[in-house]
C-alpha positions in Angstrom: 236.1 161.1 11.9 236.2 161.9 15.6 238.8 164.3 17.0 240.6 162.0 19.5 242.4 165.0 21.0 239.2 166.4 22.4 237.3 163.2 23.0 235.9 162.8 26.5 238.0 159.6 27.1 241.2 161.5 26.1 240.3 164.3 28.4 239.9 161.8 31.3 243.5 160.6 30.7 244.8 164.2 30.4 243.0 165.3 33.5 244.4 162.4 35.5 247.9 162.9 34.1 247.9 166.6 34.9 246.6 165.9 38.4 249.3 163.2 38.9 252.0 165.6 37.7 250.7 168.3 40.1 250.5 165.9 43.1 254.0 164.7 42.3 255.4 168.2 41.9 253.7 169.3 45.2 255.4 166.4 47.0 258.8 167.2 45.4 258.4 170.9 46.4 257.9 170.0 50.1 261.1 167.9 49.9 263.3 170.4 48.0 261.6 173.8 48.4 262.6 175.0 44.9 260.7 178.0 43.7 260.4 176.8 40.1 258.6 173.6 41.3 256.2 175.7 43.4 255.4 178.0 40.5 254.8 175.0 38.1 252.5 173.4 40.8 250.5 176.7 41.2 250.2 177.1 37.4 249.1 173.6 36.8 246.4 173.5 39.5 243.8 175.5 37.8 244.3 173.6 34.5 243.6 170.4 36.4 240.4 171.9 37.9 239.2 173.1 34.4 240.0 169.7 32.8 237.9 168.0 35.4 235.0 170.4 34.5 235.4 169.5 30.9 235.2 165.8 31.7 232.2 166.3 34.0 230.3 168.1 31.2 230.6 165.0 29.0 230.1 162.2 31.5 228.0 163.9 34.2 229.4 164.6 37.7 229.0 161.2 39.3 230.6 159.2 36.4 233.3 161.9 35.8 234.2 161.9 39.5 234.4 158.1 39.6 236.6 158.0 36.5 238.9 160.9 37.1 239.2 160.8 40.8 240.0 157.1 40.8 242.7 157.7 38.1 243.9 160.7 40.1 244.4 158.4 43.1 245.9 155.6 41.0 248.4 157.8 39.2 250.3 159.1 42.2 250.1 155.6 43.7 252.0 154.3 40.7 254.5 157.1 40.8 255.1 156.4 44.4 255.4 152.6 43.9 257.5 152.7 40.7 259.6 155.9 40.8 259.9 156.5 44.6 260.1 152.8 45.7 257.5 153.2 48.4 256.2 149.6 48.2 258.2 148.7 51.3 256.0 151.2 53.3 252.7 149.4 52.5 251.0 146.5 54.2 248.7 143.9 52.6 245.4 145.8 53.2 247.0 148.8 51.4 247.9 146.7 48.4 244.4 145.1 48.4 242.8 148.5 48.4 244.9 149.6 45.5 243.7 146.5 43.6 240.1 147.6 44.3 240.9 150.9 42.7 242.1 149.3 39.5 239.0 147.0 39.5 236.8 150.1 39.8 238.4 151.9 36.9 238.0 148.8 34.8 234.3 148.4 35.6 233.6 152.1 34.9 235.5 152.0 31.6 234.1 148.8 30.2 230.4 148.9 31.2 227.9 151.6 30.1 224.5 152.0 31.7 221.5 150.9 29.6 219.6 153.7 27.9 216.5 154.9 29.8 
């Protein structure tokens, strides 16, 4: 039985979640200037970097970058839209671009390249 905790797909989600958390904490720190938030951001940053390396070692740099970086962008977008009510600040091209992000994630996750 596979260990789902250490599976490459789980690590993609963990990497994206850690990055989203770090991005969100960084934004909150600039708004509130609380030392504890700054320390948490500084401590999480290397963990995000290392988790990306783990993902890259399993998927290759190009695919890992596509998967994790797209999710890293989508995560904070969702936090901004849902928890910070930033939808009012977006225009139609922004929303369309965000739709393309979701489409890209779906295509990368569902389709595997043929074996060479």
